[in-house]
SEKE-254773 format. One record per residue (C-alpha): residue number from 1; x, y, z. Coordinates in nm, 4 decimals. Layout:
N
   nr         x         y         z
  NUM         X         Y         Z
...
//
This chain:
187
   nr         x         y         z
    1    2.6670   -2.1409    8.9742
    2    2.9120   -1.8951    8.8229
    3    3.2382   -2.0461    8.7002
    4    3.5576   -1.8488    8.6485
    5    3.7114   -1.9686    8.3223
    6    4.0188   -1.7452    8.3037
    7    4.1692   -1.4328    8.4524
    8    4.3842   -1.1607    8.3034
    9    4.5539   -0.8668    8.4708
   10    4.2270   -0.6706    8.4780
   11    3.9493   -0.9122    8.3857
   12    3.7669   -1.2206    8.5012
   13    3.6188   -1.4336    8.2222
   14    3.3228   -1.6167    8.3707
   15    2.9876   -1.7758    8.3111
   16    2.6649   -1.5919    8.3813
   17    2.5998   -1.4525    8.7290
   18    2.2850   -1.3143    8.8929
   19    2.2181   -0.9596    8.7764
   20    2.4013   -0.9979    8.4446
   21    2.0881   -0.9658    8.2328
   22    1.9912   -0.6278    8.3790
   23    2.3457   -0.4944    8.3469
   24    2.3687   -0.6294    7.9891
   25    2.0475   -0.4525    7.8898
   26    2.1867   -0.1301    8.0357
   27    2.5395   -0.1215    7.8913
   28    2.5562   -0.3733    7.6055
   29    2.2151   -0.3394    7.4388
   30    2.2951    0.0063    7.3055
   31    2.3057    0.1526    6.9545
   32    2.6827    0.2088    6.9749
   33    2.7714   -0.1437    7.0927
   34    2.5325   -0.3149    6.8519
   35    2.5941   -0.0902    6.5508
   36    2.7569   -0.3732    6.3513
   37    2.5852   -0.6618    6.5312
   38    2.2293   -0.6384    6.4102
   39    2.0968   -0.3573    6.6291
   40    1.9067   -0.3382    6.9560
   41    1.7338   -0.6461    7.0948
   42    1.4258   -0.6978    7.3052
   43    1.4816   -0.8339    7.6568
   44    1.3395   -1.1748    7.5602
   45    1.5931   -1.1952    7.2737
   46    1.8825   -1.1224    7.5109
   47    1.7454   -1.3826    7.7550
   48    1.7452   -1.6352    7.4688
   49    2.1043   -1.5361    7.3805
   50    2.2060   -1.5910    7.7437
   51    2.0393   -1.9343    7.7409
   52    2.2218   -2.0279    7.4183
   53    2.5542   -1.9159    7.5677
   54    2.4968   -2.1236    7.8801
   55    2.3910   -2.4294    7.6773
   56    2.6985   -2.4036    7.4542
   57    2.9316   -2.3810    7.7522
   58    2.7596   -2.6754    7.9246
   59    2.7635   -2.8912    7.6097
   60    3.0955   -2.7998    7.4460
   61    3.3034   -2.6453    7.7235
   62    3.3296   -2.3220    7.5292
   63    3.1072   -2.0328    7.4346
   64    3.0945   -1.6626    7.5052
   65    3.2062   -1.5782    7.8576
   66    3.1135   -1.2641    8.0436
   67    3.3889   -1.0130    8.1145
   68    3.3998   -0.8688    8.4635
   69    3.6487   -0.6049    8.5721
   70    3.8589   -0.6992    8.8728
   71    3.8783   -0.3492    9.0163
   72    3.5056   -0.2754    9.0448
   73    3.3345   -0.6056    8.9573
   74    3.1370   -0.4627    8.6648
   75    3.0178   -0.6679    8.3698
   76    3.1645   -0.4896    8.0662
   77    3.1094   -0.7311    7.7787
   78    3.1788   -1.0790    7.6536
   79    3.4376   -1.2701    7.4552
   80    3.4455   -1.6293    7.3470
   81    3.4319   -1.9076    7.0943
   82    3.1430   -2.0230    6.8792
   83    3.0764   -2.2258    6.5673
   84    3.0164   -2.0313    6.2476
   85    2.6629   -2.1480    6.1817
   86    2.5705   -1.9166    5.8955
   87    2.4341   -2.1086    5.5984
   88    2.5824   -1.8545    5.3553
   89    2.9343   -1.9049    5.4942
   90    3.1801   -2.1237    5.3020
   91    3.1999   -2.4862    5.4190
   92    3.5542   -2.4360    5.5514
   93    3.4223   -2.1748    5.7940
   94    3.1203   -2.3767    5.9023
   95    3.3595   -2.6556    6.0047
   96    3.5561   -2.4258    6.2362
   97    3.5238   -2.2043    6.5405
   98    3.5349   -1.8283    6.5583
   99    3.6416   -1.5879    6.8276
  100    3.4264   -1.2844    6.8936
  101    3.3954   -1.0023    7.1447
  102    3.2010   -0.6927    7.2357
  103    3.2668   -0.4363    7.5053
  104    3.0482   -0.1735    7.6727
  105    3.1046    0.1689    7.5185
  106    3.2191    0.3113    7.8544
  107    3.5159    0.0717    7.8389
  108    3.6176    0.1151    7.4737
  109    3.9769    0.2068    7.3831
  110    4.1160    0.0801    7.7128
  111    4.2547   -0.2516    7.5887
  112    3.9887   -0.4748    7.7465
  113    3.8842   -0.6436    7.4210
  114    4.2461   -0.7219    7.3336
  115    4.3145   -0.8547    7.6830
  116    4.0077   -1.0790    7.6736
  117    4.0751   -1.1980    7.3180
  118    4.4302   -1.3012    7.4059
  119    4.2996   -1.5052    7.6985
  120    4.0355   -1.6724    7.4813
  121    4.2880   -1.7501    7.2072
  122    4.5103   -1.9143    7.4674
  123    4.2127   -2.1219    7.5854
  124    4.1291   -2.2187    7.2270
  125    4.4786   -2.3411    7.1488
  126    4.5624   -2.4995    7.4859
  127    4.2544   -2.6197    7.6715
  128    4.0469   -2.6894    7.3608
  129    4.3309   -2.8082    7.1369
  130    4.2308   -2.6108    6.8295
  131    4.4789   -2.5736    6.5446
  132    4.2920   -2.2925    6.3729
  133    4.0619   -2.0110    6.4769
  134    3.8567   -1.7711    6.2641
  135    3.7122   -1.4259    6.3259
  136    3.4548   -1.2453    6.1178
  137    3.3189   -0.8941    6.0977
  138    3.1995   -0.6460    5.8390
  139    3.4401   -0.4241    5.6498
  140    3.2529   -0.1307    5.8058
  141    3.3553   -0.2430    6.1565
  142    3.7042   -0.0970    6.1343
  143    3.7848   -0.1285    6.5059
  144    3.7082   -0.5001    6.4959
  145    3.9179   -0.5918    6.1929
  146    4.2031   -0.3707    6.3099
  147    4.2066   -0.5642    6.6359
  148    4.2093   -0.8930    6.4438
  149    4.5193   -0.7713    6.2640
  150    4.6833   -0.6655    6.5925
  151    4.6171   -1.0169    6.7225
  152    4.8219   -1.1488    6.4298
  153    4.5270   -1.2857    6.2372
  154    4.5595   -1.3274    5.8614
  155    4.2989   -1.1803    5.6247
  156    4.1321   -1.4560    5.4198
  157    3.9576   -1.2730    5.1339
  158    3.8703   -1.5972    4.9561
  159    3.6423   -1.6885    5.2507
  160    3.4436   -1.3615    5.2590
  161    3.0699   -1.4049    5.2095
  162    2.7440   -1.2122    5.2051
  163    2.5328   -1.2714    5.5150
  164    2.1650   -1.2146    5.4254
  165    2.0832   -1.1349    5.7904
  166    2.2721   -0.8061    5.7594
  167    2.2056   -0.4985    5.5438
  168    2.4253   -0.4137    5.2422
  169    2.6371   -0.1661    5.4401
  170    2.7392   -0.4512    5.6747
  171    2.8345   -0.6862    5.3895
  172    3.0370   -0.8650    5.2901
  173    3.1335   -1.0477    5.6059
  174    3.5125   -1.0471    5.6050
  175    3.7207   -1.3304    5.7464
  176    4.0441   -1.3515    5.9428
  177    4.2265   -1.6666    6.0496
  178    4.4839   -1.7518    6.3152
  179    4.6855   -2.0735    6.3241
  180    4.8109   -2.2147    6.6518
  181    5.1745   -2.2190    6.5323
  182    5.1529   -1.8519    6.4325
  183    5.0113   -1.7621    6.7745
  184    5.2847   -1.9578    6.9519
  185    5.5523   -1.7867    6.7405
  186    5.4268   -1.4463    6.8638
  187    5.4580   -1.5370    7.2315
//
């Protein structure tokens, strides 16, 4: 059963719904969307990702939620919270949670990622009681780290690391951090 987790002015953040996998394969499993995220995936890999998302939400109460537009009901991406479970990451990161997002190319530069990220940050600091939230990307993913800065996140160069799962042009993985008190001060 699909659960609505949060709503914004234009988006519904929800768990998986029937038909999401086909739509995801069509609009999210593209070279443009996955340019900095490891590249295209086979359908069985996306199915496994969906299963992991659902298991995380069921177990922990958080994970990556699907983003559905209110005006036309389309699935346009996801945004959520996840542990940083990369062995190469510094211990401080592996003890925390990260926020992440991705949006279908047809909906880029329309503010959807920012809108979803703000909602997820609010969930992280209110419903889930976090004091600290991380975000990570590659230096090559300029749009992503620029958004982290617009969200008020602080660059943490001392926590950058090389992720062996990604090619040299996508390394190092760069880290941003947001403290609850800094987020509250912005509101």
